[in-house]
Each structure stands twice: as structure tokens, then as C-alpha cells.
N, C-alpha and C positions, 0 to 999 in steps of 0.2 A: 146451734153447737151446744153440746152438753159441757158442764163443770165437772172435774172431776178432782179428788184430792189428788195432793202434788203437783197443782200450776200447770195441770191440762185440761184441754179442748179438747173434745171429739166427734165425729162427723161422722155417721152413716151414709156409706156410699151408696150401697145398695145391698141385696140380697143375692146369696150363692148360695150351692150346698156345701154341707159338712163334707170335705173331702181329706182323708185321713187325722193328720193333727193340725188342720189348717181350722182356724175359725169361722164361723157362721157368717156370712156378709163380708162386706168390706168397708174399712173403718180406719177413717184419717183422724190421727189423733198430733197435735199441735200444743207444746211447752207455751206456757204464756210468759217465759222468759225471753221468749224469741221476738215479741210486739210484732208478729206479723197481722198485717189489717185484717177484717173480714173479707173485704174487695180481694182480695190477695189472696186468701185461703179459698175462697171461692173458685179463683182462677185454675188452682194448683188440684182442686176437686175437679174441677172438669178436665185436666190434663188428664189424670189417673182414668176417667171416665173414659176418655177418648183413646187411651193405650189399652186399656182392658178391652176397648171394645174391636181395635186397631190389630190387637194381639191376641184376640178372641181367648181372652183370661177368663177361667170358669171357677175357679177355685177360690175359695174367700182369704182375706189375708188383715193385715193392719200394716199402715204406712206411720211413723213415729217420725215427727220433725222436732229433732231434740238440738238444745242448746251446748252442749258437752258431750265431745268426742270420747274420751276417757270414763266417763261415766255409765256412757253405753258399749265399752267395750268397741267402738269405731277406728280402723286402722287409718283408713285412710277419710273417706267423705260420707260413706254410705256400706251398708252390708244388708244382703238379704240370707233369709233361713229360710231354700225352699222346702225345707222337709214343714216348719209351722207355720211357715205364710208371712214372719216377722219380717218387715224392714224397716231399720232406722238411717236416716238420712241426717248428717249433721248441715246443718242449716244457720248458724251464728256468723254474720257479717260475709254471706254470700250473697249475689244478686240474683233474681228471681230464676233468671235461664239457666242458672249452672243448676240450682235445687231440681227445677223440674227436668234436667237433664239427667241428675241423680238419680232419681228417681223412675224416669224410663229406662234408666240401666238397670236396677233393681228388679222393677218388671220384667225385661227381658228374662234374666234370670231365672225369674218363677216362672215365666212361660217355655222354659226352658227346662225344668222342673219338672212342669205338666206334661212336657213331651215325653219325656224319658229323656233328656239330651246328657243329662247332668253325669250319670252313672258312668256311660262309657266313653267321656270324655273328660281327659284331667284337667282340675280347677286349678287355676295358676293366678298367681299375682298380678301377671302383664299377660299380654298376648293369648295365644292360644285361641280355638275356637269358641268356647263361650266368653272370653272376654272381648273378642273381637268382634265377637254377632252383636251381644249386649250393648258395646259401646256405638255401633253402626245404627241397632234400631233405635236405641236412646235418639241420637243426632236427627236422624230421620225422624220420627215421632215428633222431637220438638220444632223440628220447620215448619213441618203439613199442621202442626197444631197451630205454630205461629201464623203460617197463612190463612190458616180459617178461621180463627178469632180474632184476629188483630196486630199486624207486627205492633205496632204502638201500645198494645196493652200487655203484651208479652216483653219486650227487651227495654221500653221505656219507666216499667213501673218501678 
């Protein structure tokens, strides 16, 4: 991981073509204040790769794991801007499976954006096709990843 100003660590997860306003590559950024150990960051990186492969995500993105919802304009626990590929996940005092589920949910929204599903479907706070689909895919990804990589690694960490 590479250290950045402002208390962040960043890890490049892989290359991808530049698409629209999305960054080149796939990047995970973690705030130091969260105190997430390297082995958990590695597991999170593996989960992101698993989701990208399963959902066939091709565009670049950045996932930022943050400690303060308000500083990052997060209303609930996470958000995705499908136009820029930036996702922010609130992680302070949250269990690893909850963080992974939020990441899977936001990656599902990124996938929806790649497929052109966001324009024709209304964005809703809760319910509706986009949210229901993202919730379903996030839960499925977490269960399948945990089964493949080890339940204890995910749920007992």
C-alpha cells in the first residue's frame, strides 16, 4: 500500500480502461483513522476482485473506506457515483461482513451504471429495482465469497 497525505493508504487493485469520467484502474483507499489491519485490507481487496469478476465490472473506480460519514456526505452507510466511479463506504465501528456487504452493494450500482440500467429506472432511497437488485447481489456476493474463501476469515475477523 502507498501512503498519501491526509491519513490515507491506497492500493491499486488492477488496471481497467478509462471510460467516461471514471479513473483508470481500480483503487482502494483506506483512512488511517479506521485502524483496519493489513490482513483485513487484503481480504477486502480480494472481495472487491471477486465482485468485479462475478459482476463483470470493466470500468475503473475508486473505493474509499472512511471514518466520518458527514465529512464525506454519506447519508446512510455508503454511496456510489456511477458517473465518476467513486464509492465511499462508512466503516467506523462496523463489522467486516457489514463493510463487505456495503462494498458489494455499491459495486452492484456501478455495474447497473455500466449496463445503462440507472437512467431508465428511478433512483429510490429504499425499494425499487435498483436498490432491491443491489441488496440482493451484495448479499449473494458476500455468501459466495465467504464460502469460497472461508467463513471464519470473513465472519470471525
